[in-house]
C-alpha positions in Angstrom: 136.6 115.9 198.6 133.1 115.7 199.8 130.7 115.3 196.6 127.4 117.0 196.4 124.3 115.1 196.7 121.7 115.0 194.2 119.4 116.8 197.0 121.9 119.8 197.5 122.1 119.8 193.6 118.2 120.3 193.2 118.5 122.8 196.0 121.2 125.0 194.0 119.1 124.4 190.8 116.0 125.4 192.4 117.6 128.6 194.0 119.3 129.7 190.7 115.6 129.1 188.9 114.0 131.2 191.8 116.6 134.0 191.4 116.4 134.1 187.5 112.6 134.4 187.9 112.7 136.9 190.2 115.3 139.0 188.3 113.2 138.5 185.0 109.9 140.2 186.9 112.4 143.1 188.0 113.4 143.6 184.7 110.1 143.4 182.9 108.3 145.6 185.5 111.2 148.4 185.7 113.1 148.5 182.3 111.7 151.1 180.0 112.8 149.1 176.5 110.4 149.2 173.7 110.7 147.6 170.4 109.8 149.3 166.9 109.0 146.3 164.7 107.1 144.4 167.9 105.2 147.4 168.6 103.7 148.1 165.4 103.6 144.4 163.9 102.3 142.4 166.7 101.6 144.2 170.0 99.5 146.9 168.3 97.3 144.7 166.6 96.9 142.5 169.6 95.8 145.6 171.8 93.5 146.8 168.5 91.6 143.4 168.4 91.1 142.8 172.2 89.7 146.3 172.6 87.2 145.3 169.7 88.9 147.5 166.8 90.5 146.3 163.6 94.2 144.8 164.3 94.9 146.3 160.7 93.6 149.7 161.2 95.8 151.5 163.1 95.4 153.7 166.1 96.9 151.9 169.1 99.0 154.0 171.5 102.3 154.8 169.9 101.4 153.4 166.8 103.1 155.1 163.8 102.7 152.5 160.7 100.5 149.7 160.3 101.3 146.2 160.9 102.6 144.0 157.9 103.1 140.7 160.2 100.7 137.7 158.7 97.9 137.7 161.2 98.6 133.9 162.7 101.0 135.5 165.4 97.8 137.9 166.3 95.7 134.8 167.0 98.5 133.1 168.8 99.9 136.2 170.8 96.6 138.3 171.5 96.5 137.9 175.5 99.7 140.6 175.1 97.2 143.0 174.1 96.3 143.1 177.8 99.6 144.3 178.8 101.6 147.4 178.3 104.1 147.8 175.0 106.9 148.2 177.3 106.2 145.0 179.2 105.6 142.9 176.3 108.9 144.4 174.7 110.6 143.1 177.8 109.5 140.0 178.0 110.3 139.4 174.2 113.7 140.5 174.6 114.5 138.2 177.5 112.4 135.3 175.4 114.8 135.8 172.8 117.8 135.7 174.3 116.9 132.5 176.3 116.2 130.8 173.2 119.4 132.0 171.4 121.2 130.3 174.2 119.1 127.2 174.5 119.4 126.9 170.7 123.1 126.8 171.0 122.9 124.6 173.9 120.8 122.2 172.2 122.9 122.0 168.9 125.8 121.4 171.2 124.4 118.8 173.2 125.2 116.0 170.6 128.8 116.9 170.3 129.3 117.6 174.1 131.5 120.3 173.5 133.9 122.1 176.4 132.7 124.7 178.5 135.2 126.7 176.7 133.9 125.9 173.2 130.4 126.4 174.3 131.0 129.8 175.6 133.0 131.0 172.9 130.1 129.9 170.8 127.5 131.9 172.5 130.1 134.9 172.2 130.2 134.7 168.7 126.3 134.3 168.3 125.4 137.3 170.6 128.1 139.3 168.9 126.7 138.8 165.4 125.4 142.3 164.4 122.1 141.0 162.7 121.4 139.2 166.3 122.0 142.7 168.0 119.5 144.5 165.7 117.1 141.3 165.7 117.0 142.0 169.8 116.8 145.8 169.7 113.8 145.6 167.2 111.8 142.8 168.6 111.9 140.8 165.2 110.5 137.2 164.5 113.2 135.2 163.0 114.8 134.0 165.9 111.3 132.4 166.9 110.6 131.4 163.5 113.9 129.5 163.0 113.4 127.6 166.2 110.1 126.8 165.5 111.0 125.3 162.0 113.7 123.1 163.7 111.2 121.9 166.2 108.7 121.1 163.4 111.5 119.1 161.7 111.7 116.9 164.8 108.2 116.5 165.4 107.6 115.5 161.8 110.5 112.9 161.9 108.6 111.4 165.1 105.1 111.4 162.7 103.6 113.9 165.2 101.8 116.0 162.2 99.4 118.2 164.0 101.7 120.2 166.3 104.2 120.4 163.6 101.6 121.8 161.1 100.8 124.1 164.0 104.2 125.6 164.6 104.7 125.8 160.7 101.5 127.8 160.6 103.2 130.4 163.0 106.4 130.8 161.5 104.7 132.0 158.3 103.8 135.1 160.0 106.8 135.9 157.7 106.3 133.5 155.2 109.6 134.8 153.1 111.7 133.1 156.0 109.9 129.4 155.1 110.3 129.4 151.2 113.0 126.7 151.3 111.6 124.9 154.9 108.4 124.2 153.6 109.4 122.2 150.2 111.7 120.6 152.4 108.6 119.8 155.2 106.8 118.2 152.2 109.5 116.1 151.2 110.1 115.0 154.7 106.6 114.2 155.3 106.5 111.7 152.2 109.6 110.1 153.2 108.3 109.4 156.7 105.0 108.2 155.4 104.2 108.6 151.9 101.4 110.6 150.4 99.3 110.2 153.6 101.4 112.1 155.9 102.2 114.7 153.3 98.3 115.5 153.1 98.0 115.1 156.9 100.6 117.9 157.1 99.2 119.7 154.5 95.7 119.6 156.3 97.2 120.3 159.5 99.1 123.8 158.3 95.8 124.7 156.6 93.7 123.7 159.8 96.0 125.6 162.2 96.3 128.8 159.8 92.1 128.8 160.1 92.5 128.4 164.0 95.3 131.1 164.7 93.2 133.7 162.5 89.7 132.9 163.8 89.8 135.5 166.8 90.1 138.2 164.1 87.4 137.0 161.9 85.4 136.5 165.0 85.8 140.3 166.2 86.5 142.0 163.4 85.6 140.3 159.9 86.7 142.8 157.3 90.2 143.2 158.8 91.8 141.0 155.6 91.1 143.8 153.4 93.2 146.4 155.6 95.6 144.0 155.8 96.1 143.4 151.9 96.1 147.2 151.5 98.6 147.4 153.8 100.6 145.2 152.0 100.0 146.5 148.7 101.0 150.0 149.9 104.2 148.8 151.6 107.3 150.3 149.7 109.6 148.6 147.7 112.9 149.4 150.3 116.4 148.4 149.5 117.4 145.3 150.9 120.6 142.6 151.1 118.3 140.6 148.9 119.6 139.3 145.3 116.0 139.6 144.1 116.0 143.3 145.0 119.6 144.4 144.1 119.9 142.1 140.7 116.6 144.0 139.5 118.2 147.5 140.4 121.3 146.9 138.6 120.1 144.8 135.8 116.5 145.6 135.4 114.7 142.5 133.5 117.9 140.7 133.0 118.8 140.8 136.7 115.3 139.3 137.5 116.0 136.6 135.1 119.3 135.9 136.8 117.4 136.3 140.2 115.0 133.5 138.9 117.7 131.1 137.8 119.6 131.1 140.9 116.5 130.7 143.2 115.4 128.1 140.9 118.9 126.5 141.4 118.8 126.9 145.3 115.3 125.2 145.4 116.5 122.5 143.6 119.7 122.0 145.5 117.3 122.5 148.6 115.1 119.4 147.6 118.0 117.2 146.9 119.3 118.1 150.6 116.2 117.0 152.0 115.9 114.0 149.9 119.6 112.7 150.9 120.2 114.0 154.4 118.4 113.3 157.8 115.7 116.1 158.3 117.2 117.5 161.1 120.5 118.4 159.2 118.6 119.3 155.8 116.6 122.0 157.9 119.7 123.7 158.8 120.9 124.4 155.2 117.2 125.5 154.6 117.5 128.3 157.1 120.7 129.0 155.8 120.6 129.3 152.1 116.9 131.4 152.6 118.5 134.8 152.7 119.8 134.0 149.3 116.6 132.5 147.9 114.2 134.6 149.3 112.6 137.8 147.7 112.0 139.6 150.7 114.7 139.7 153.4 116.4 142.2 155.9 119.5 142.1 157.7 118.4 141.1 160.9 116.8 137.8 158.9 120.5 136.9 158.7 120.3 135.1 162.1 118.5 132.1 159.8 122.4 131.4 159.2 122.9 130.6 162.9 121.7 126.8 163.5 124.1 125.9 160.6 126.9 128.2 162.0 126.6 126.7 165.2 126.3 123.1 164.3 129.4 123.2 161.8 131.4 125.2 164.7 130.9 122.2 167.1 131.5 119.5 164.3 135.1 120.6 163.6 137.8 118.3 165.2 140.9 119.9 164.1 142.9 123.2 165.5 143.5 124.7 162.0 139.9 124.5 160.8 138.8 125.9 164.4 141.3 128.7 164.2 140.2 129.7 160.4 136.7 129.4 161.5 136.8 132.0 164.1 139.4 134.3 162.0 136.6 134.2 159.3 134.0 135.3 161.7 136.2 137.8 163.0 136.7 139.2 159.5 133.2 139.0 158.4 132.2 140.6 162.1 134.9 143.6 161.7 133.3 144.0 158.2 130.0 144.4 159.1 131.3 146.8 161.9 133.2 148.8 159.6 130.0 149.3 157.3 127.8 150.4 160.1 130.2 152.9 161.5 131.6 154.6 158.2 128.7 154.4 155.7 124.9 155.4 156.0 124.3 151.7 157.4 121.6 151.1 154.7 120.1 147.5 154.8 121.4 146.6 151.2 125.1 147.3 151.9 125.3 143.6 154.0 124.4 141.6 151.0 127.8 139.9 151.2 127.1 138.4 154.6 125.2 135.4 153.8 128.0 134.5 151.0 130.8 135.4 153.5 129.3 133.1 156.3 128.6 130.0 153.6 131.7 130.3 152.6 133.6 130.4 156.0 131.2 127.3 157.0 131.6 125.1 154.1 135.4 126.0 153.8 136.3 125.2 157.2 133.9 122.2 157.0 135.9 120.7 153.9 139.3 121.8 155.2 138.4 119.8 158.7 137.5 116.9 157.2 140.3 116.4 155.0 142.6 117.0 157.7 140.6 114.5 159.8 140.8 111.7 156.8 144.7 112.4 156.4 145.5 112.1 160.1 143.8 108.9 159.9 145.6 107.4 156.9 148.9 108.5 158.3 148.0 106.5 161.7 146.7 103.8 159.8 150.2 103.5 157.8 152.4 103.6 160.9 
């Protein structure tokens, strides 16, 4: 049997990369894809700014509503304003798809799963309905999650400035980082005491200033229009305990939410104190849909890093089967709600609870089964 040489492997890899690149260019230039949220919240303000106009003033081609994403993303992605919205939407779609594949692979690399297990994980990730909604709308949560994961790794390595930049950019949608930010501050103290803590706060602050600098240079009063848009944003029904508990219980519901959120912040802090930061961030992201006061169903992609990690950790067939069946039941219920109701977003409030129950239940079951198997073998 002839072995493939290193030179042949490089040629094959190079050919695949070249073909993928050409296919990507063809897709970007020919596909008539458009994303509502990306168009209004990122492309439109970038288009307005590069043409010397108020990024939060409205009036970009095909823009119907004002932008509500925070301005750091405008400074970071400003060059997209020189390209068509269709091209940008296609790049964003391909980029987020590639990020999900790489995220699934990177989390898998430590466990070295079989190709079948990796493939099953990819199928579950891309069939998760919030992922499909996220990709179609051109949302930001996948990118924010990856930036927060990378920031954790950088802080662990003592690289405060690049981690501060990633955290600042992730604050484009600050509600996605309500648990991660306190965790990063705890991690900074664990890595280097109050000195690293202050450096991280300074790096985040400096990065926010630098990322918003283009807006101040082109149209200094932008901040007033941005605040007006945020203030005028209606209170939508969302799958957030903050919204739903108030809807059902008024002030009592708000008090209950505050109590639950406080408990989650305490638990989150304990997780960052006791676990390695690279594992703690997985829990922070997964708990965010329950703790954040402002969340949509497509933001539930924040559950995926922990979901993927636990799926690869399972060692017994019983726990793995229970994990798969639990996912199928959750997926089926989401699809049923989408097909048989008005598909209003607040109807998916239960998804984070269901997914966390699957993750925690199968992990505990797997741990107990492995322990029992070890004890049986030790007693023989």
